[in-house]
C-alpha positions in Angstrom: 0.2 0.2 -0.1 2.6 2.0 0.7 4.4 1.9 -2.4 1.4 2.1 -4.1 0.9 5.5 -2.5 4.6 6.6 -3.3 3.8 5.6 -7.1 0.7 7.6 -7.2 2.6 11.0 -5.7 5.4 10.6 -8.1 2.7 10.2 -10.8 0.9 13.1 -9.6 4.1 15.2 -9.4 4.8 14.2 -12.8 1.5 15.5 -14.2 1.7 18.4 -12.0 5.0 19.3 -13.9 3.6 18.4 -17.2 0.8 20.7 -16.3 3.0 23.9 -15.3 5.0 23.3 -18.4 2.2 23.4 -20.6 0.8 26.5 -18.8 4.4 28.2 -19.2 4.0 27.3 -22.9 0.6 28.8 -23.2 1.6 32.3 -21.9 4.6 32.3 -24.2 2.3 31.6 -26.8 -0.2 34.1 -25.6 2.4 36.7 -25.5 3.8 35.9 -28.8 0.1 36.3 -30.2 -0.1 39.9 -28.5 3.2 41.0 -30.1 2.1 39.6 -33.6 -1.4 41.5 -33.1 0.5 44.6 -32.1 2.5 44.3 -35.4 -0.5 43.5 -37.4 -2.2 46.5 -36.1 0.8 48.8 -36.8 0.8 47.6 -40.4 -2.6 48.1 -41.0 -2.3 51.5 -40.0 0.6 52.2 -42.0 -1.3 50.6 -45.1 -4.2 52.9 -44.3 -2.2 55.9 -44.4 -0.1 54.6 -47.7 -3.6 54.3 -49.2 -4.7 57.7 -48.3 -1.4 58.8 -49.6 -1.8 57.0 -52.6 -5.3 58.3 -53.3 -4.2 62.3 -52.8 -1.4 61.7 -55.2 -3.5 60.4 -57.7 -5.9 63.0 -57.2 -2.8 65.6 -57.6 -1.8 63.9 -60.9 -5.4 64.1 -62.3 -5.4 67.8 -61.2 -2.2 68.7 -63.0 -3.1 66.7 -65.9 -6.2 68.8 -66.1 -4.3 72.0 -65.5 -1.5 70.8 -68.4 -4.3 70.1 -71.1 -5.7 73.5 -70.3 -2.2 74.8 -70.4 -1.4 73.4 -73.6 -4.8 74.3 -75.1 -4.4 78.1 -74.3 -1.0 77.8 -75.9 -2.0 76.5 -79.1 -4.7 79.6 -79.2 -1.9 81.9 -78.4 0.1 80.6 -80.9 -2.2 81.3 -83.8 -2.6 84.8 -82.5 1.1 85.5 -82.9 1.9 87.6 -85.8 5.1 86.3 -87.5 7.5 89.2 -89.0 8.9 88.7 -92.2 12.8 89.0 -91.8 
């Protein structure tokens, strides 16, 4: 009976150590997940800002293209009005 009790205590101790090891592993995983979540959030914010910037640049390009076409049209109109003097 005493041997049986000692064996049960040893098994119990072994199971307790396994549980503590599993809990420590879980805590490590939770910390890693939390860190990865922070990184993901940071990347998401950066992506949002980059997309916003890209859209603003597209708008600027569109506006500059319109302005350039207007200037070119005005230049063509003015070049028709230029009087060339004979040499």
